[in-house]
VMD Tcl script that draws the C-alpha trace (Angstrom):
set ca {
  {0.01 0.07 0.07}
  {2.85 2.32 0.62}
  {3.87 2.08 -3.00}
  {0.51 3.59 -4.05}
  {1.19 6.67 -1.93}
  {4.53 7.08 -3.60}
  {2.46 7.58 -6.95}
  {-0.06 10.10 -5.43}
  {0.43 12.99 -2.97}
  {-1.71 12.16 0.02}
  {-2.74 15.67 0.72}
  {-3.94 16.14 -2.81}
  {-5.83 12.92 -2.91}
  {-7.71 13.74 0.34}
  {-8.42 17.28 -0.98}
  {-9.93 15.74 -4.20}
  {-11.83 13.17 -2.11}
  {-13.30 15.80 0.09}
  {-14.43 18.01 -2.76}
  {-15.85 14.87 -4.45}
  {-17.88 13.95 -1.25}
  {-19.10 17.42 -0.83}
  {-20.36 17.69 -4.19}
  {-22.11 14.41 -3.93}
  {-23.76 15.40 -0.54}
  {-24.96 18.60 -2.02}
  {-26.25 16.93 -5.23}
  {-28.20 14.35 -3.07}
  {-29.62 17.27 -0.90}
  {-30.83 19.21 -3.89}
  {-32.45 16.23 -5.42}
  {-34.31 15.47 -2.21}
  {-35.30 19.04 -1.75}
  {-36.85 19.00 -5.24}
  {-39.32 16.22 -4.27}
  {-42.57 16.74 -2.59}
  {-42.06 13.85 0.03}
  {-38.59 14.88 1.18}
  {-38.69 18.68 1.07}
  {-38.01 19.49 4.63}
  {-38.10 23.29 4.06}
  {-41.54 23.68 2.64}
  {-42.99 20.46 4.11}
  {-44.86 17.97 2.10}
  {-47.30 19.36 -0.56}
  {-50.63 17.61 -0.62}
  {-52.29 17.01 -3.96}
  {-55.77 18.67 -4.12}
  {-57.27 15.35 -5.46}
  {-55.87 13.38 -2.42}
  {-57.05 16.09 0.04}
  {-60.66 15.85 -1.39}
  {-60.63 12.16 -1.19}
  {-59.70 12.18 2.46}
  {-62.29 14.83 3.43}
  {-64.85 13.69 5.93}
  {-68.38 13.04 4.84}
  {-71.10 15.61 5.71}
  {-73.31 14.95 8.71}
  {-76.19 12.76 8.02}
  {-79.56 14.35 7.96}
  {-82.59 12.56 9.33}
  {-85.31 11.59 6.83}
  {-88.55 13.17 7.42}
  {-91.73 11.24 6.08}
}
mol new
graphics top color blue
foreach p $ca { graphics top sphere $p radius 0.5 }
foreach p [lrange $ca 0 end-1] q [lrange $ca 1 end] { graphics top cylinder $p $q radius 0.2 }
display resetview
């Protein structure tokens, strides 16, 4: 393993790895923020059709005869 580090500068390799991991983390967070389910800043947006389907039924009125 020590021969590998003779080919690459360890400081440069760690800096490149850190930049890559930061870019990957930023990309994952931006992808999650663009979804409705995982947007933790605005909260989950409910679709109007789903909200109407889950609405309670109106109160029953007694039949008059």
